C-alpha positions in Angstrom: -22.6 -58.5 5.4 -24.9 -59.2 2.5 -24.5 -57.3 -0.8 -27.8 -55.4 -0.3 -26.6 -54.5 3.2 -23.3 -53.3 1.8 -25.1 -50.9 -0.6 -27.3 -49.6 2.2 -24.2 -49.2 4.4 -22.4 -47.3 1.7 -25.3 -44.9 1.3 -25.5 -44.3 5.0 -21.7 -43.7 5.2 -22.0 -41.2 2.3 -24.7 -39.3 4.1 -22.7 -39.2 7.3 -19.7 -38.1 5.3 -21.7 -35.3 3.7 -22.9 -34.1 7.1 -19.3 -34.1 8.4 -18.1 -32.2 5.3 -20.8 -29.6 5.9 -19.6 -29.2 9.5 -16.0 -28.8 8.2 -17.0 -26.2 5.6 -18.7 -24.2 8.3 -15.2 -23.2 9.4 -15.1 -21.0 6.2 -17.7 -18.8 7.8 -15.7 -18.5 11.0 -12.5 -17.7 9.0 -14.4 -15.0 7.2 -15.7 -13.5 10.4 -12.2 -13.6 12.0 -10.7 -12.0 8.9 -13.2 -9.3 9.2 -12.3 -8.6 12.8 -8.6 -8.7 11.8 -9.3 -6.1 9.1 -11.2 -3.9 11.6 -8.2 -4.1 14.0 -5.8 -3.1 11.3 -8.1 -0.2 10.2 -8.3 0.9 13.9 -4.5 0.9 14.2 -4.2 2.7 10.8 -6.7 5.4 11.8 -4.5 6.4 14.8 -1.0 5.7 13.3 -1.3 6.4 9.6 -2.9 4.6 6.6 -1.3 3.1 3.6 0.6 5.9 1.9 0.9 6.8 -1.7 3.0 9.7 -3.1 1.4 11.5 -6.1 3.6 14.2 -7.5 5.2 16.6 -7.3 3.6 18.6 -10.0 3.2 22.3 -10.8 -0.3 23.6 -11.1 -2.0 26.8 -12.2 -5.6 27.9 -12.4 -6.7 29.7 -15.6 -9.9 30.8 -17.3 -11.3 28.3 -19.8 -11.1 29.5 -23.4 -14.4 27.8 -24.3 -16.3 28.9 -21.1 -14.9 32.2 -19.7 -17.1 32.0 -16.7 -15.3 28.9 -15.5 -11.7 27.9 -14.6 -9.6 24.9 -15.1 -6.5 23.5 -13.4 -3.4 23.2 -15.6 -0.6 20.9 -14.5 3.0 20.2 -15.5 4.9 17.1 -14.4 8.7 17.0 -13.7 11.3 16.0 -16.3 13.2 13.9 -13.8 12.1 12.5 -10.4 14.1 10.5 -7.9 12.4 9.1 -4.8 14.4 7.4 -2.1 12.6 5.9 0.9 13.5 4.0 4.0 10.6 2.2 5.8 11.3 1.4 9.5 8.7 -1.3 10.4 6.9 -1.9 13.7 4.3 -4.3 15.0 1.2 -2.9 16.7 -1.5 -5.0 18.4 -5.2 -4.8 19.1 -6.1 -7.8 21.3 -4.8 -10.9 19.6 -4.4 -9.2 16.2 -1.1 -7.7 14.9 -0.7 -5.2 12.2 2.4 -3.9 10.4 3.1 -0.1 10.6 6.1 1.9 9.6 7.9 5.2 9.9 9.1 6.4 6.5 12.0 8.7 5.7 11.7 10.0 2.1 14.1 12.1 0.0 12.6 13.5 -3.2 14.5 15.4 -5.9 14.2 16.2 -9.6 13.8 18.9 -12.2 11.1 20.8 -14.1 11.6 22.1 -17.6 11.7 25.9 -17.7 10.9 25.7 -21.5 7.7 23.8 -20.8 6.7 26.3 -18.2 7.2 29.1 -20.6 5.3 27.3 -23.3 2.2 27.1 -21.0 2.3 30.9 -20.4 0.4 30.7 -17.2 2.0 33.4 -15.1 5.1 33.9 -12.9 3.8 31.9 -9.8 2.8 28.3 -9.6 1.7 25.9 -6.9 4.2 23.1 -6.2 1.8 20.3 -5.2 2.6 16.9 -3.6 -0.1 14.4 -2.8 0.2 12.1 0.2 -2.6 9.8 1.2 -2.6 10.6 4.9 -0.8 13.8 6.0 -1.7 13.1 9.6 1.4 10.9 9.6 3.7 13.7 8.6 6.0 14.1 11.6 7.7 17.5 11.1 7.6 20.7 9.2 8.6 20.2 5.5 10.5 22.7 3.4 11.0 22.8 -0.3 14.3 23.7 -1.9 13.3 25.2 -5.3 15.9 26.8 -7.6 18.3 27.4 -4.7 15.7 29.0 -2.5 13.7 27.5 0.3 9.9 27.6 0.6 7.7 26.3 3.4 5.1 23.6 2.6 1.5 24.2 3.7 -1.2 21.6 4.5 -3.5 20.4 1.6 -2.5 19.3 -1.9 -4.6 22.2 -3.2 -4.9 20.1 -6.3 -8.1 18.5 -7.9 -5.9 16.0 -9.6 -5.0 14.4 -6.2 -7.8 12.5 -4.5 -5.9 12.3 -1.2 -4.5 15.0 1.1 -1.0 16.5 0.6 1.1 19.6 0.9 1.9 22.5 -1.3 4.2 25.6 -1.7 3.9 28.6 -3.9 7.0 29.1 -6.0 8.2 31.4 -8.8 8.6 29.8 -12.1 10.8 32.2 -14.1 14.4 31.0 -14.2 17.6 31.6 -16.0 18.4 27.9 -16.3 16.8 25.3 -18.5 16.0 22.8 -15.8 14.7 24.0 -12.5 15.9 21.7 -9.6 13.9 20.9 -6.5 14.3 18.7 -3.5 12.6 18.0 -0.1 12.7 15.5 2.7 9.7 14.1 4.4 9.3 11.9 7.5 5.9 10.2 7.8 4.0 7.3 9.3 2.0 4.7 7.4 0.8 1.1 7.6 1.0 -2.0 5.4 2.3 -0.5 2.2 3.9 2.4 0.4 3.6 3.3 -3.3 4.8 6.1 -5.6 3.2 7.4 -8.8 6.0 7.8 -11.3 5.1 11.3 -12.6 8.5 12.1 -14.1 9.5 11.7 -17.7 12.2 9.6 -16.1 11.4 8.3 -12.6 13.7 6.5 -10.2 12.3 4.9 -7.1 14.3 3.2 -4.4 12.8 1.6 -1.3 14.7 -0.1 1.6 13.4 -1.7 4.8 14.4 -4.2 7.5 11.1 -6.0 6.9 12.0 -9.6 5.6 8.8 -10.4 3.7 7.9 -7.7 1.1 5.5 -8.0 -1.8 6.2 -5.7 -4.7 2.9 -4.3 -6.1 1.5 -1.8 -8.6 1.9 -1.3 -12.3 5.7 -1.8 -12.4 8.0 -4.4 -10.8 11.4 -3.3 -9.6 14.3 -3.7 -12.0 16.6 -4.4 -9.1 15.8 -6.1 -5.8 17.6 -7.8 -2.9 15.7 -9.9 -0.4 17.2 -11.4 2.8 16.2 -12.4 6.3 17.4 -8.9 7.4 15.4 -6.9 5.0 15.0 -5.9 1.4 15.7 -3.2 -1.2 13.9 -2.5 -4.4 14.7 -0.1 -7.3 12.5 1.0 -10.2 13.5 2.9 -13.4 10.3 4.0 -15.1 9.9 6.1 -18.3 6.9 8.1 -19.3 5.9 5.5 -21.9 4.4 3.4 -19.1 2.2 6.2 -17.7 -1.5 6.4 -18.1 -1.6 10.2 -18.1 -0.1 12.9 -20.2 3.0 15.0 -19.2 1.0 18.2 -19.2 -2.8 18.8 -19.3 -5.8 19.9 -17.4 -8.1 18.5 -14.7 -10.8 18.1 -17.5 -8.6 15.6 -19.3 -6.9 13.8 -16.4 -8.2 12.5 -13.1 -6.8 11.1 -9.8 -7.6 7.5 -10.9 -5.3 7.8 -13.9 -2.4 8.7 -11.7 -3.0 6.0 -9.1 -3.3 3.4 -11.9 0.5 3.8 -12.6 1.6 3.6 -9.0 4.4 1.2 -8.0 5.6 0.2 -4.5 5.7 -2.5 -1.8 3.6 -4.1 0.9 5.0 -5.2 4.2 3.4 -8.7 4.4 3.2 -10.6 7.6 5.1 -13.9 7.3 2.1 -16.2 7.5 -1.4 -15.4 6.4 -3.0 -17.9 8.8 -6.6 -17.3 7.6 -5.6 -18.1 4.0 -3.7 -21.2 5.2 -6.7 -22.4 7.3 -9.1 -21.8 4.3 -6.9 -23.8 2.0 -6.6 -26.7 4.4 -10.4 -26.8 4.8 -10.7 -27.4 1.0 -9.1 -30.8 1.6 -11.7 -31.9 4.2 -13.6 -34.0 1.7 -10.4 -36.1 1.0 -9.8 -36.7 4.7 -13.3 -37.8 5.4 -13.4 -40.0 2.3 -10.0 -41.6 2.9 -10.6 -42.2 6.6 -14.1 -43.6 6.1 -12.7 -45.8 3.3 -10.1 -47.2 5.7 -12.7 -48.2 8.2 -15.0 -49.7 5.5 -12.1 -51.8 4.2 -11.6 -53.2 7.7 -15.3 -54.1 7.7 -15.0 -55.9 4.4 -11.7 -57.7 5.0 -12.1 -58.7 8.6 -15.9 -59.0 8.9 -16.0 -56.3 11.6 -19.1 -54.1 11.9 -18.7 -50.4 12.4 -21.9 -48.7 13.4 -23.0 -45.5 11.6 -22.9 -43.6 14.9 -19.2 -44.6 15.1 -18.6 -43.2 11.6 -20.4 -40.0 12.7 -18.1 -39.6 15.7 -15.0 -40.2 13.7 -16.1 -37.8 11.0 -16.9 -35.2 13.7 -13.3 -35.6 15.0 -12.0 -34.9 11.5 -14.2 -31.8 11.2 -13.1 -30.5 14.6 -9.5 -30.5 13.4 -10.2 -27.3 11.4 -11.8 -25.5 14.3 -8.9 -26.4 16.5 -6.5 -25.2 13.8 -8.2 -21.8 13.5 -8.5 -21.3 17.2 -4.9 -22.2 18.0 -3.5 -20.4 15.0 -4.7 -17.0 16.3 -2.8 -17.7 19.5 0.5 -19.5 18.7 0.9 -19.3 14.9 0.0 -21.7 12.1 2.7 -24.3 12.2 2.6 -25.1 15.9 -1.2 -25.0 15.7 -1.2 -27.4 12.8 1.1 -29.9 14.6 -1.0 -29.7 17.9 -4.4 -30.0 16.1 -3.2 -32.9 14.0 -1.7 -34.7 17.0 -4.9 -34.3 19.1 -7.1 -35.4 16.2 -4.9 -38.4 15.4 -4.6 -39.5 19.0 -8.4 -39.2 19.6 -9.3 -41.2 16.4 -6.6 -43.8 17.1 -7.7 -44.4 20.7 -11.3 -44.7 19.5 -10.4 -47.0 16.7 -8.8 -49.5 19.0 -12.2 -50.0 20.6 -14.2 -49.8 17.3 -11.9 -52.3 15.5 -11.6 -54.4 18.7 -7.8 -54.4 18.5 -5.0 -52.0 19.2 -3.1 -53.7 16.4 -5.8 -52.7 13.9 -5.7 -49.1 15.1 -2.1 -48.7 14.2 -2.8 -48.5 10.4 -5.4 -45.9 11.1 -2.9 -43.9 13.1 -0.3 -44.2 10.4 -2.8 -43.2 7.8 -3.7 -40.0 9.7 -0.1 -39.1 10.3 0.6 -39.5 6.6 -2.5 -37.5 5.6 -1.8 -34.5 7.9 1.9 -34.5 7.0 1.1 -34.6 3.3 -1.5 -31.9 3.6 1.0 -29.5 5.3 3.5 -30.3 2.5 0.8 -29.5 -0.1 -0.1 -26.2 1.6 3.5 -25.0 1.3 3.6 -25.8 -2.4 0.7 -23.5 -3.5 1.6 -23.6 -7.2 1.9 -27.4 -7.2 -1.0 -28.2 -4.8 -3.2 -29.7 -7.5 -0.5 -31.9 -8.8 0.5 -33.4 -5.5 -3.1 -33.7 -4.3 -3.9 -35.7 -7.5 -0.8 -37.9 -6.9 -2.0 -38.6 -3.4 -5.5 -39.6 -4.6 -4.0 -41.9 -7.2 -1.7 -43.6 -4.7 -4.5 -44.1 -2.2 -6.9 -45.5 -4.8 -4.2 -47.9 -6.0 -3.7 -49.0 -2.4 -7.4 -49.7 -1.9 -7.7 -51.6 -5.2 -4.7 -53.7 -4.2 -6.0 -54.5 -0.7 -9.5 -55.4 -2.1 -8.3 -57.2 -5.2 -9.4 -60.7 -3.9 -12.6 -59.6 -2.3 -15.8 -61.2 -3.6 -18.2 -58.3 -3.3 -21.1 -60.6 -3.7 -20.0 -62.7 -0.8 -17.7 -60.6 1.4 -15.9 -61.9 4.5 -18.1 -63.2 7.3 -18.6 -61.2 10.5 -15.8 -61.6 12.9 -17.1 -63.6 15.9 -13.9 -63.6 17.9 
């Protein structure tokens, strides 16, 4: 191949590689579409089972006439001195077609105290509304009763509270007491999906969550101070003081809104073990390396042995590399990411190896191509598992491959490359 022909060939290979890369990147669109369908399936399940739950409260609220505008009223609230929330989440898997979603049944025990001195200071009457916000009360499974100052009161539907954006329950309670700290407690069984959070409204708040789900993600404004993770489940415990809250201990709905309460929430998500769409998306980002390295290997065979590889053959090989990502996405939805990765890589490597034996006019020459593909796909899976170190190991791979190409072509006279193989 003459030097001018080499330049032209490299330009053609680059154009073909670019086309194959575009084909590979089109999988991003498919991933986004499948993720959207997955989200719709989860929303469908949540709409019938119960959505992601957040506990806001409890709090005592009163309505009073505004001093600056007598024709209008405002809601006054008081938060508890202490709050203890203990929850057990019993997970389940529900399916819509090929899509699975995590749901749970929660058993929650809530207790704490309100300050009688603070109630007296507000001077808002002898009755108050004990309000508890819960995102989706359709998931409440049984009648709930409040134990307040040694007496029992039934909860009613609705939070009856402008400070809570979601639904909830409430009970009307007397607030005059002979003791300094008025105790309360209640138990709640509810359904939800994906995650559970608590707004730490107490001056001192303790939260404890336990579940048999093995892959949690702790979320929100506070991380647990104690946690235990194992293959059989997890536990998490929070101790949160009022110094971390984004809302005052007492105030009105004119000063504080629902978003301020939600901004301080803490809790957990029940993650599925493998986010296959994220894994597929990350693997597609390495498509340019696979195309570049594989095309470089064939070009080196051309230079060193004098073989001629037609642009159409480069196109077919690049198409096989691009098809790997579509196979990976398709199989992953059916059998999981790891089995799909092994199967897709094996099919792609076998196809290109078999084709290479004919293109390179020798089975012996196809073996290095096969070994290269096995190393590349194996290394890619390794890099995908090391998310924090992906850039480092990807860079090391490129350096090693570039060094190999430089070594193999160190004696090539690019002005007079090897003659065409006539055997």
